[in-house]
C-alpha positions in Angstrom: 23.6 -16.5 -51.7 23.8 -12.7 -51.4 23.5 -10.4 -54.4 26.6 -8.2 -54.6 27.8 -5.3 -56.8 31.2 -3.7 -56.5 32.9 -0.7 -58.3 35.9 1.6 -58.2 35.7 4.3 -55.5 35.8 7.1 -58.1 35.6 7.2 -61.9 36.7 10.3 -63.8 36.4 10.7 -67.6 36.9 13.6 -69.9 39.4 15.3 -72.3 42.5 16.6 -70.6 42.0 15.0 -67.2 45.4 13.2 -67.2 46.9 16.7 -66.7 45.0 16.9 -63.4 46.2 13.6 -62.0 48.1 15.2 -59.1 44.9 16.8 -57.8 43.6 13.3 -57.0 46.8 11.5 -56.3 48.1 13.7 -53.4 45.0 12.7 -51.5 46.3 9.1 -51.4 50.0 9.4 -51.1 53.2 11.5 -51.2 55.5 9.0 -52.9 53.8 7.7 -56.0 55.3 4.8 -57.9 54.3 5.3 -61.5 54.2 2.1 -63.7 54.3 3.0 -67.3 55.9 1.7 -70.6 59.0 3.4 -72.0 56.9 4.8 -74.9 54.2 6.0 -72.4 56.8 7.8 -70.4 58.0 9.6 -73.5 54.4 10.6 -74.4 53.0 11.4 -71.0 55.8 11.7 -68.5 56.2 15.4 -68.8 52.5 16.0 -68.5 52.3 13.9 -65.3 55.4 15.7 -63.9 53.9 19.1 -64.6 50.7 18.1 -62.8 52.7 17.4 -59.6 54.5 20.8 -59.8 53.9 22.7 -56.6 53.2 19.6 -54.5 55.6 17.9 -52.2 55.1 14.6 -53.9 58.2 12.6 -54.9 57.7 10.6 -58.1 59.2 7.3 -59.1 58.7 6.2 -62.7 59.3 2.6 -63.5 59.2 0.9 -67.0 56.8 -2.0 -67.4 58.5 -5.1 -68.8 55.5 -6.2 -70.9 53.8 -9.0 -69.1 51.6 -9.3 -66.0 53.5 -12.3 -64.7 54.4 -13.4 -61.2 58.0 -12.5 -61.9 57.1 -9.0 -63.0 54.8 -8.4 -60.0 57.5 -9.6 -57.6 60.1 -7.4 -59.3 58.0 -4.3 -58.9 56.9 -5.1 -55.4 60.5 -5.1 -54.3 61.1 -1.7 -55.9 58.0 -0.2 -54.3 59.1 -1.4 -50.9 62.7 -0.4 -51.3 61.7 3.1 -52.3 59.2 3.5 -49.5 56.4 4.4 -52.1 52.9 4.8 -50.7 50.8 4.9 -53.8 50.9 2.9 -57.1 49.7 4.5 -60.3 49.3 2.4 -63.5 49.4 4.5 -66.7 48.9 2.7 -70.1 47.0 -0.5 -71.1 45.4 -3.6 -69.6 48.5 -5.5 -68.5 50.0 -2.4 -66.8 46.7 -2.0 -64.9 46.5 -5.6 -63.8 50.2 -5.5 -62.7 49.7 -2.2 -60.9 46.7 -3.5 -59.0 48.5 -6.6 -58.0 51.6 -4.7 -56.8 49.5 -2.3 -54.8 47.7 -5.2 -53.2 50.8 -7.0 -52.1 52.4 -3.7 -50.9 49.3 -2.5 -49.1 49.0 0.8 -50.9 46.2 2.6 -52.7 46.1 2.3 -56.5 45.2 4.8 -59.3 44.5 3.5 -62.8 45.0 6.0 -65.7 44.2 4.3 -69.0 45.7 5.8 -72.1 43.6 3.4 -74.2 40.2 2.0 -73.9 41.1 -1.5 -75.1 39.9 -3.6 -72.2 37.5 -3.5 -69.1 40.5 -4.1 -66.8 40.8 -0.6 -65.3 37.8 -0.7 -62.9 38.0 -4.3 -61.6 39.3 -5.9 -58.5 41.0 -8.5 -60.6 44.4 -9.1 -62.1 44.8 -11.7 -64.9 48.2 -13.3 -64.5 50.2 -14.8 -67.5 53.4 -16.6 -67.8 56.4 -14.6 -68.9 55.7 -15.9 -72.4 52.1 -14.6 -72.4 50.1 -17.7 -71.8 47.2 -17.4 -69.4 48.1 -18.8 -65.9 45.7 -17.6 -63.2 43.2 -15.0 -61.9 44.3 -13.0 -58.9 41.1 -11.9 -57.2 41.7 -8.7 -55.2 39.9 -7.5 -52.0 39.1 -4.1 -53.4 38.6 -2.1 -56.6 41.0 0.7 -57.6 40.7 3.9 -55.5 40.5 6.0 -58.7 40.1 5.4 -62.4 41.1 8.4 -64.5 40.3 8.3 -68.2 41.5 11.1 -70.5 39.2 10.8 -73.5 41.4 12.9 -75.8 44.4 10.6 -75.0 42.2 7.6 -75.8 41.1 9.3 -79.1 44.7 9.9 -80.1 45.5 6.2 -79.8 45.1 3.8 -82.7 41.5 3.0 -83.4 42.2 -0.7 -83.3 42.7 -0.4 -79.5 39.2 1.2 -79.0 37.8 -1.5 -81.2 39.5 -4.2 -79.1 37.8 -2.6 -76.1 34.5 -3.0 -77.8 35.3 -6.7 -78.3 36.0 -7.1 -74.6 32.8 -5.2 -73.8 30.8 -7.2 -76.3 31.0 -10.3 -74.0 29.8 -8.5 -70.9 26.0 -8.9 -71.3 26.1 -12.4 -72.6 28.4 -13.7 -69.9 26.4 -11.9 -67.2 23.2 -13.4 -68.6 24.7 -16.9 -68.7 25.7 -16.5 -65.0 22.2 -15.2 -64.2 20.6 -18.2 -65.8 22.9 -20.7 -64.1 22.9 -18.8 -60.8 26.6 -18.7 -60.9 28.8 -16.8 -58.4 30.1 -13.6 -60.0 33.6 -12.2 -59.6 32.2 -10.0 -56.8 31.5 -13.1 -54.7 27.7 -13.3 -55.0 24.9 -13.5 -57.5 24.0 -10.8 -59.9 22.0 -7.7 -58.9 19.4 -6.0 -61.1 21.8 -3.1 -61.3 24.6 -5.2 -62.7 22.6 -6.9 -65.4 21.1 -3.5 -66.3 24.6 -2.0 -66.7 25.7 -5.0 -68.8 22.7 -4.7 -71.1 23.3 -0.9 -71.4 26.9 -1.7 -72.3 25.8 -4.0 -75.2 23.1 -1.5 -76.4 25.7 1.3 -76.4 28.1 -0.7 -78.5 25.5 -1.5 -81.1 24.3 2.2 -81.2 27.6 4.0 -81.0 30.4 1.7 -82.0 30.8 2.4 -85.7 30.4 6.2 -85.1 33.1 6.1 -82.4 35.5 4.1 -84.5 35.2 6.6 -87.4 35.7 9.5 -85.0 38.8 8.0 -83.4 40.3 7.2 -86.7 40.5 11.0 -87.0 41.5 11.6 -83.4 38.2 13.3 -82.7 36.4 13.2 -79.3 32.7 13.1 -80.0 29.7 12.1 -77.8 29.8 8.6 -79.4 33.5 8.3 -78.4 32.7 9.3 -74.8 29.9 6.8 -74.7 32.1 4.0 -76.1 34.9 4.8 -73.7 32.5 4.6 -70.8 31.0 1.3 -72.2 34.4 -0.2 -72.7 35.8 0.9 -69.3 33.1 1.5 -66.7 29.9 -0.3 -67.9 31.9 -3.4 -69.0 34.1 -3.3 -65.9 31.2 -3.2 -63.5 29.1 -5.5 -65.7 31.6 -8.3 -66.0 32.7 -8.1 -62.4 29.4 -8.0 -60.7 27.7 -10.0 -63.4 30.2 -12.8 -63.9 32.4 -14.4 -66.5 31.4 -17.4 -68.6 32.3 -18.9 -72.0 33.7 -15.9 -73.9 36.6 -15.2 -71.6 37.4 -18.8 -71.0 37.6 -19.3 -74.7 39.9 -16.3 -74.9 42.1 -17.9 -72.4 42.2 -21.1 -74.5 43.2 -19.1 -77.5 46.3 -17.8 -75.7 47.7 -21.3 -76.2 47.7 -21.0 -80.0 50.8 -19.2 -81.1 49.1 -17.7 -84.2 46.8 -15.7 -81.9 49.6 -14.1 -79.8 49.6 -10.9 -82.0 45.9 -10.2 -81.2 44.7 -7.9 -78.5 42.7 -9.3 -75.6 39.3 -7.9 -76.8 39.9 -9.3 -80.3 40.1 -12.8 -78.9 37.2 -12.2 -76.6 35.0 -11.2 -79.5 35.6 -14.6 -81.2 35.0 -16.1 -77.8 31.6 -14.3 -77.6 30.6 -15.7 -80.9 31.7 -19.2 -79.8 29.7 -18.8 -76.5 26.6 -17.9 -78.5 27.0 -21.0 -80.5 27.4 -23.1 -77.3 24.1 -21.6 -76.1 22.4 -22.1 -79.5 21.5 -18.4 -79.8 18.8 -17.5 -82.3 19.6 -16.3 -85.8 18.6 -12.7 -85.2 21.0 -12.3 -82.4 23.8 -13.9 -84.3 23.1 -11.6 -87.2 23.4 -8.6 -85.0 26.6 -9.7 -83.2 28.4 -10.9 -86.3 27.3 -7.8 -88.2 28.6 -5.5 -85.5 31.9 -7.3 -85.4 32.3 -7.1 -89.2 31.4 -3.4 -89.2 34.0 -2.4 -86.6 36.6 -4.9 -87.6 36.5 -7.6 -84.8 37.4 -11.2 -85.6 34.6 -13.6 -86.7 36.7 -16.4 -88.3 39.9 -18.4 -87.7 41.5 -16.5 -90.5 40.7 -13.2 -88.7 42.5 -14.7 -85.7 45.6 -15.5 -87.8 44.9 -19.2 -88.0 45.2 -19.9 -91.7 45.7 -23.6 -91.5 43.3 -25.1 -88.9 45.1 -27.6 -86.7 42.6 -29.9 -84.9 45.1 -30.8 -82.2 45.9 -27.1 -81.4 42.2 -26.2 -81.4 41.5 -29.1 -79.0 44.3 -27.9 -76.7 42.6 -24.5 -76.7 39.2 -26.0 -76.1 40.5 -28.2 -73.3 42.1 -25.1 -71.6 38.8 -23.2 -72.0 36.7 -26.0 -70.5 39.0 -26.5 -67.5 37.2 -26.6 -64.2 39.4 -23.8 -63.0 38.2 -21.4 -65.7 34.7 -19.8 -66.2 33.1 -21.9 -68.9 31.5 -23.9 -66.2 29.2 -20.9 -65.5 27.5 -21.5 -68.8 23.9 -22.9 -68.5 24.8 -25.7 -70.8 27.0 -28.8 -70.5 30.6 -27.9 -71.1 33.2 -30.4 -72.4 36.3 -29.8 -74.4 34.6 -31.5 -77.4 31.6 -29.1 -77.0 33.9 -26.0 -77.0 35.9 -27.4 -80.0 32.7 -27.9 -82.0 31.4 -24.5 -81.1 34.7 -22.9 -82.3 34.4 -24.8 -85.6 30.8 -23.7 -86.0 31.6 -20.1 -85.0 34.2 -19.9 -87.7 31.8 -21.4 -90.2 29.2 -18.7 -89.3 31.7 -16.0 -89.7 32.7 -17.3 -93.1 29.1 -17.6 -94.1 28.4 -13.9 -93.3 31.6 -12.9 -95.2 30.4 -14.9 -98.2 33.5 -17.2 -98.1 
């Protein structure tokens, strides 16, 4: 099988770059359809409109309804087509990105992704994760191309709640371990081939950056400061993790995240927070050595990522609910099968139980 690596056509990161969005957008289209939350429109709508002043672009803003579901994608597709829009711009967080990418694909337009947070590695990928209208994982939509442009304003990211940046670290934490699992099992990556040296290197740099810069970046963002550590973590969360997972592959951590979406007590959590617990569970499945577990659990505790069921909001452990999550994670249609160990619902369930026990041990509970 061929080794393949893919990436967005262009990646731009720095303080204030959202105010320059028109400079890039007018190269792709004259009638941009801007998908944004109502709150995002209040915060950034005027800045975006000002950027387009002096151009002949005609802007259409549309409020996102909150879920990357088939119904929402179809609703927005109809609006893009009815308005004759020739460019889709997603401004906000992960579900907006995934929805914008899907809509652009179905409408045949370019797509620009402008994150206002660095909470997931979704911006750079040729993938949309589709949920039901109620927020339960339903399917992966694999897209034929990555975004035309990813534009990340680091000051905007630093002004967002620190928990969102930490969630992005949780998502990025899985990147190297999932890529390594796929490399060992010779699994096909999201890019459609086996992993390149470049992709596994990016994934490892992503992990090393989290360990070296994560705590410093969290402390800076808690004070809305853009520092070198913040810039490095934004890049790790967005670009390194995005390219690393996509050209490296997904394995246990994200499959376990998908299983956790079936547990109602976890619905308040961000994607990366569930992925962090999925990473710990994956390491248990792989029987990782104690030194590595010590580093990963210690990092999670320092930045505030979940390591126990209680951290996930599961106060009373229900075996039946956990088995349902484990069964969903172990489904042949998900990515746990890329692990280099035998995967069964029982194995995933036991690993989740053990991961919780490890987390409680390190917390002294």
